Phi, psi and omega in degrees: 000136181283161178289130178271154173296153174299139183206162173252130177254121178239105187233155182165178181287162176306139175070024176272350179099017184297310184302313181307312181292324176298314177300315179298320176300321178297337181285329184246354180227151179285072184249156169233143185266142179233122178286134175240065184225120184293337177277325185289348179292339184267134177288144179085356181268073188258335183260129177080009181246351185062029175301132177301151181295158179299322177295320179293321180290332175292319179280324182229082183302144174240125175286155181068029170245134178063037182267345185221156174283146183300339180283350179269148181271155180209117183261172171299324179289327177291318180299313185299316178300310182295317184290319175300317177300313180296316184296320180295316179296316177301309181295324180295337181263012172083012181249171182255126175292131178239107177270125185224128179158183186235015178272094190292332176300324178294317177300316180296321179295319182297309188276322184263340186084183182228165175299151180308322184295325177294318177298320178295325185271350177299134183166173182263006180239143185262128180289160177287100183287343188292327179288337185258000183269140172247148182296140181283344181230110177263129179097179182294155181294138181234153179283142183266337185272003177089004180278000000 
């Protein structure tokens, strides 16, 4: 695993106060915010997601919020790629990346990396899986208990 830029991770469940704390941290530290939330990447997912208000986002921008249409797929591998790019950009400008959100799989992917297959499949288009799938049961259904 390559060396990651120094960053602050602020994680926890929905409505735990992560965003409020992140905002307060940006007032005393040279931080820029990166969202770590699997629902907030989608435009229009404003209800039931605890998405910061438009006014708050205008004052304290968060990267990786409202970046996709809900019809598009977004994987942990996509997040890892996008977060590392954002972290490098923020660090290059002399600031600290502050990652805030509750999607633990995204944190895990960022810190530990992913298997090669996940990296190969990362991208914003989903392949047609019907051609690559084989039926799990060949032939007529059979009883498993010997009946």
